[in-house]
N, C-alpha and C positions, 0 to 999 in steps of 0.2 A: 538386792533387787527391790524396787519400789513400785507400788501400784497406786496411781492417783485415781481416786473415785470421787463421786459427787458428795453424797451425804452418808453413804454406807455401802455395805456389801450384801444386802439382802437379795434373795433370788426370786422373790414373789413376782409374778407377772413377767418373768423373763427379763428382769432389769439388766441392762448391759453391764453395769459395774459388778453386779452379783455373778453374772455369767463368766466374766473375766476372772474374778477371784476364785470361783469354784473350779474353773479349768486349771488354774495355777496350782491350787491345793491338790486336785486330783492327780496332777503330774508330779506331785511330791515337793513342790516349792512352798516356801513360807514367806511371802512378800511382806515387806513393811508397807502398811496401808497409810496413805496420806489423803486426808479428806480435803479436797479442793472445792470447798463450798462455793456455790454461786449458780449461775445459769448461763449457758453459752450465748443466749440472745441478748443479755444485758450489756450495756456499754462497759468498757474496760474499767472505768473508775468505780463502777458498782460491783466489780468482780475481782477484788484483791486476792481471793483464794485461788484464782486461776492464773496468776502471774507466772508461776513456774511452768505450768502447762503450756502457756503461750510461748515462753522462751524455748521450751523443748521442741514444740511441734509447729508453732506459728498459727495455732488455732486454739479455741477455748474448750473444745469438747473433751469429755472423759468417758471411759477410762483410758488411761495412758500407762503403759508399762515401761519402766526404765530398767533394763537388764544390768547385770553386774559388769558387763562390758561397756555400758553407757549408751547402748542402742535404745532409742525411744520407739515404742510400738504403739500406734494409736488405733483405736476402734476395737470393740469387744470381739468381733469376728477374727481380726488379725491376731489378737492376744490369745484367743482359743487355739488358733492354728499354731502359733509360736509355742504354746505350752505342749501341744501334742508332739511337735517336732523336737522339743528340748526337755525331755523328762529329767527330773533331778537325779543325780548319781546315787 
């Protein structure tokens, strides 16, 4: 499983990438973290770190979870719900 985040996984200020990472860890997962540096409002040529995210979801926002089955889950709220529904064995 891979989790695409902006610049890190900090949880200060309820940062979306940190919330997603914390939920996955709490559910017993240990995702590979990929830093997709950039900013979604920038034009594509200024966001090379978000290219994979764009290919997976059609948009530039993170966090994005790619499950072991290849499913792409976008948005911290959706990732938190996915983690609750899919605890690690």
